[in-house]
C-alpha positions as CSV (number, residue, x, y, z in Angstrom):
1,M,-11.3,0.5,5.2
2,N,-13.2,-2.5,2.6
3,L,-11.4,-2.1,-0.2
4,E,-13.5,-3.9,-2.4
5,L,-10.9,-5.0,-6.3
6,T,-12.8,-7.6,-7.8
7,P,-14.0,-5.5,-10.2
8,Y,-10.0,-5.0,-10.6
9,L,-8.7,-8.0,-10.8
10,A,-6.6,-8.5,-13.8
11,E,-6.0,-11.3,-16.6
12,Q,-2.8,-13.5,-16.4
13,K,-1.6,-14.6,-19.4
14,P,-0.9,-17.8,-19.8
15,D,3.2,-18.7,-19.7
16,V,3.6,-15.3,-18.5
17,P,5.4,-14.8,-15.1
18,M,4.4,-12.5,-12.0
19,C,5.8,-8.9,-12.5
20,H,9.1,-9.4,-10.2
21,F,7.3,-5.3,-8.1
22,G,4.0,-7.3,-7.5
23,D,1.3,-4.5,-6.6
24,M,3.3,-1.9,-6.7
25,C,4.9,-1.9,-9.8
26,F,2.3,1.8,-11.8
27,H,3.0,0.1,-15.2
28,N,1.0,0.0,-17.9
29,T,-0.3,-3.2,-19.5
30,T,1.7,-1.8,-22.1
31,D,4.6,-0.7,-20.5
32,C,5.0,-3.6,-18.8
33,K,4.3,-7.3,-19.9
34,F,4.3,-9.2,-16.7
35,N,1.5,-10.8,-15.6
36,H,-0.2,-9.0,-11.9
37,W,-3.2,-9.7,-9.9
38,Y,-4.8,-6.2,-10.2
39,V,-5.3,-3.5,-13.2
40,L,-3.2,-1.1,-12.4
41,D,-6.5,1.2,-11.1
42,G,-6.1,-1.5,-8.6
43,R,-2.8,-1.3,-7.3
44,K,-3.0,2.6,-7.5
45,K,-6.0,1.8,-5.1
46,L,-4.8,-0.2,-2.8
47,K,-1.1,1.6,-2.5
48,K,-3.4,4.1,-1.7
49,A,-5.5,1.7,1.2
50,F,-2.1,0.7,2.7
51,S,-0.2,3.7,2.9
52,K,-2.8,5.1,4.1
53,Q,-3.3,2.2,7.1
54,Q,0.4,2.7,7.2
55,K,0.8,6.6,8.7
56,F,-2.3,5.4,10.8
57,V,0.2,2.7,12.4
58,K,2.6,5.2,13.1
59,I,0.3,7.8,15.2
60,E,-0.7,4.8,16.7
61,S,2.9,4.4,18.1
62,D,4.0,7.5,18.4
63,I,0.9,8.3,20.5
64,L,1.8,4.3,22.5
65,D,5.7,5.6,23.4
66,I,4.8,9.2,24.1
67,K,2.7,7.5,26.8
68,N,4.5,5.6,28.3
69,G,7.4,7.3,28.4
70,K,9.9,6.5,25.1
71,K,8.8,9.4,23.9
72,L,9.0,13.2,24.8
73,I,7.4,16.1,23.0
74,W,9.1,19.4,23.4
75,A,7.3,21.7,22.4
76,D,4.8,20.7,25.0
77,E,7.5,21.1,28.0
78,C,8.9,24.6,27.0
């Protein structure tokens, strides 16, 4: 998935450290006073895209394990 996040880049405040939670921080600028790479909407889009990718990787891994005999779907055996 190609996700364009350029419009969501956050302005970096001078002499303010980066947020410890990074792109996983879901506070807005009034709740979290630290710097972030993206504004809140961009961080939400990034998390949504990442979670979709993780689900896809998990499904591919499960299919490969079944094909290689490492997993067995017991419902198919009945």
